[in-house]
C-alpha positions in Angstrom: 29.3 31.8 -3.1 30.6 28.2 -3.2 28.8 27.4 0.1 25.4 28.5 -1.3 25.8 26.3 -4.4 26.9 23.3 -2.3 23.9 23.7 0.0 21.6 24.1 -3.0 23.0 20.9 -4.5 22.5 18.9 -1.3 19.0 20.3 -0.9 18.1 19.1 -4.4 19.5 15.6 -3.6 17.4 15.4 -0.4 14.3 16.6 -2.2 14.7 14.0 -5.0 15.1 11.2 -2.5 12.1 12.5 -0.5 9.7 12.7 -3.5 10.9 9.5 -5.2 8.2 7.3 -3.7 5.5 9.8 -4.8 6.9 9.8 -8.3 7.0 6.0 -8.4 3.4 5.8 -7.3 2.3 8.3 -9.9 4.2 6.4 -12.6 2.7 3.1 -11.6 -0.8 4.6 -11.5 -0.5 6.0 -15.0 1.2 2.9 -16.4 -1.6 0.5 -15.5 -4.6 2.4 -17.0 -5.6 4.1 -13.8 -5.2 1.1 -11.5 -2.5 1.7 -8.9 -0.8 -1.7 -8.9 -2.6 -3.8 -11.5 -5.8 -5.7 -11.2 -6.8 -6.2 -7.6 -9.8 -8.0 -6.2 -12.2 -6.1 -4.0 -11.8 -6.7 -0.3 -13.7 -9.8 0.9 -14.3 -11.5 -2.4 -11.4 -13.9 -2.3 -11.1 -17.0 -0.1 -8.2 -17.5 2.2 -7.2 -19.8 5.1 -7.3 -16.9 7.6 -10.9 -16.0 6.6 -12.0 -19.6 6.8 -10.4 -20.0 10.2 -12.0 -16.8 11.5 -15.4 -17.9 10.2 -15.1 -21.3 11.9 -14.1 -19.5 15.2 -17.0 -17.1 15.0 -19.5 -19.9 14.2 -18.1 -22.0 17.1 -18.5 -19.1 19.5 -22.1 -18.5 18.3 -22.8 -22.2 18.7 -21.5 -22.2 22.3 -23.5 -19.0 23.2 -26.7 -20.5 21.6 -26.6 -23.5 23.9 
Protein backbone atom coordinates (compact mmCIF):
# COMPACT_ATOMS: atom_id res chain seq x y z
CA UNK A 1 0.00 0.00 0.00
CA UNK A 2 2.94 2.32 0.64
CA UNK A 3 4.04 2.07 -3.00
CA UNK A 4 0.65 3.25 -4.27
CA UNK A 5 0.70 6.28 -1.97
CA UNK A 6 4.25 7.13 -3.06
CA UNK A 7 3.35 6.85 -6.76
CA UNK A 8 0.25 9.01 -6.17
CA UNK A 9 2.38 11.64 -4.43
CA UNK A 10 4.93 11.80 -7.24
CA UNK A 11 2.18 11.93 -9.86
CA UNK A 12 0.66 14.93 -8.08
CA UNK A 13 4.04 16.68 -7.96
CA UNK A 14 4.56 16.11 -11.71
CA UNK A 15 1.00 17.26 -12.48
CA UNK A 16 1.48 20.47 -10.47
CA UNK A 17 4.71 21.23 -12.31
CA UNK A 18 3.13 20.46 -15.69
CA UNK A 19 0.12 22.73 -15.20
CA UNK A 20 1.92 25.58 -13.43
CA UNK A 21 2.45 27.63 -16.65
CA UNK A 22 -1.26 27.35 -17.48
CA UNK A 23 -2.21 28.47 -14.00
CA UNK A 24 0.20 31.40 -14.23
CA UNK A 25 -1.27 32.49 -17.57
CA UNK A 26 -4.82 32.31 -16.20
CA UNK A 27 -3.77 34.29 -13.13
CA UNK A 28 -2.11 37.01 -15.24
CA UNK A 29 -5.08 37.15 -17.60
CA UNK A 30 -7.52 37.68 -14.74
CA UNK A 31 -5.26 40.09 -12.85
CA UNK A 32 -4.98 42.62 -15.71
CA UNK A 33 -8.68 43.06 -16.54
CA UNK A 34 -8.76 40.56 -19.37
CA UNK A 35 -5.48 41.63 -20.98
CA UNK A 36 -2.98 38.77 -20.87
CA UNK A 37 0.17 40.75 -20.07
CA UNK A 38 -0.92 44.36 -19.66
CA UNK A 39 -1.45 46.99 -22.31
CA UNK A 40 0.07 45.91 -25.59
CA UNK A 41 0.10 47.81 -28.86
CA UNK A 42 -1.48 46.26 -31.91
CA UNK A 43 1.02 44.75 -34.31
CA UNK A 44 2.46 47.23 -36.79
CA UNK A 45 1.50 50.45 -34.99
CA UNK A 46 4.83 51.09 -33.32
CA UNK A 47 8.02 52.32 -34.99
CA UNK A 48 11.22 50.35 -34.65
CA UNK A 49 14.68 50.31 -36.17
CA UNK A 50 14.04 46.93 -37.78
CA UNK A 51 10.84 48.13 -39.46
CA UNK A 52 12.59 51.26 -40.76
CA UNK A 53 15.50 49.19 -42.11
CA UNK A 54 13.13 46.75 -43.81
CA UNK A 55 11.17 49.63 -45.35
CA UNK A 56 14.38 51.20 -46.70
CA UNK A 57 15.46 47.86 -48.14
CA UNK A 58 12.11 47.25 -49.82
CA UNK A 59 11.99 50.75 -51.24
CA UNK A 60 15.58 50.36 -52.52
CA UNK A 61 14.71 47.12 -54.29
CA UNK A 62 11.58 48.70 -55.79
CA UNK A 63 13.69 51.63 -57.01
CA UNK A 64 16.24 49.32 -58.65
CA UNK A 65 13.51 47.26 -60.34
CA UNK A 66 11.72 50.39 -61.61
CA UNK A 67 14.85 51.63 -63.47
